C-alpha positions as CSV (number, residue, x, y, z in Angstrom):
1,M,0.0,0.0,0.0
2,V,1.4,3.4,-1.0
3,I,-0.1,6.7,0.0
4,H,1.3,9.8,-1.8
5,H,0.7,13.1,-0.3
6,F,1.2,16.2,-2.4
7,T,1.2,19.6,-0.6
8,H,2.7,21.9,-3.2
9,D,3.5,19.8,-6.2
10,K,0.9,18.3,-8.5
11,P,1.1,14.5,-9.3
12,K,2.2,13.7,-12.9
13,K,-0.7,12.0,-14.6
14,P,1.4,9.5,-16.6
15,M,2.9,8.2,-13.4
16,Q,-0.5,7.5,-11.8
17,G,-1.9,5.0,-14.2
18,T,-5.5,4.5,-15.1
19,D,-8.1,5.1,-12.4
20,S,-10.0,1.9,-11.6
21,D,-13.1,3.9,-10.4
22,L,-13.0,1.8,-7.2
23,A,-13.6,3.3,-3.8
24,W,-11.1,2.3,-1.1
25,S,-14.0,0.7,0.8
26,D,-14.5,-1.7,-2.1
27,I,-11.2,-3.5,-1.3
28,I,-10.4,-2.5,2.3
29,S,-12.7,-3.3,5.3
30,A,-13.7,-0.1,7.0
31,D,-13.3,-1.6,10.4
32,T,-9.5,-2.2,10.0
33,T,-6.6,0.1,10.9
34,L,-6.1,0.8,7.2
35,G,-9.8,1.4,6.7
36,N,-9.8,3.9,9.6
37,L,-6.9,5.7,8.1
38,F,-8.6,6.1,4.8
39,A,-11.9,7.2,6.4
40,F,-9.9,9.8,8.4
41,L,-8.2,11.1,5.2
42,E,-11.6,11.2,3.4
43,Q,-13.0,13.3,6.3
44,E,-10.1,15.7,6.0
45,D,-11.0,16.2,2.3
46,F,-8.1,14.2,0.8
47,T,-8.9,12.8,-2.6
48,H,-7.9,9.4,-3.6
49,M,-7.4,7.3,-6.7
50,I,-6.9,3.6,-6.9
51,P,-5.0,2.7,-10.2
52,D,-6.0,-0.4,-12.1
53,Q,-2.7,-2.1,-11.4
54,V,-3.0,-1.6,-7.6
55,F,-6.4,-3.2,-7.6
56,I,-5.1,-6.2,-9.5
57,D,-2.1,-6.6,-7.2
58,A,-4.4,-6.2,-4.1
59,F,-6.8,-8.8,-5.5
60,I,-4.1,-11.3,-6.1
61,H,-2.6,-10.7,-2.7
62,S,-6.0,-11.2,-1.0
63,L,-6.3,-14.6,-2.7
64,L,-2.9,-15.7,-1.6
65,L,-2.9,-14.2,1.9
66,P,-6.5,-13.5,2.8
67,H,-6.0,-12.8,6.5
68,E,-3.1,-10.4,6.1
69,W,-5.5,-7.5,5.5
70,D,-7.3,-8.0,8.8
């Protein structure tokens, strides 16, 4: 999991990849530490984007190690 925070610079679009249109809550349980972090960031008006490749990697990881996210 990688969280990039930009305060002054803008992210470079080609480096981001294609947006998967997934919400973080589609792949991360809201009642976990990571889910609480994303909920907090969302409340603080941070925007997020989950690239397609990240979803694929997370999906494969969840199949191989399903309890590691808990």
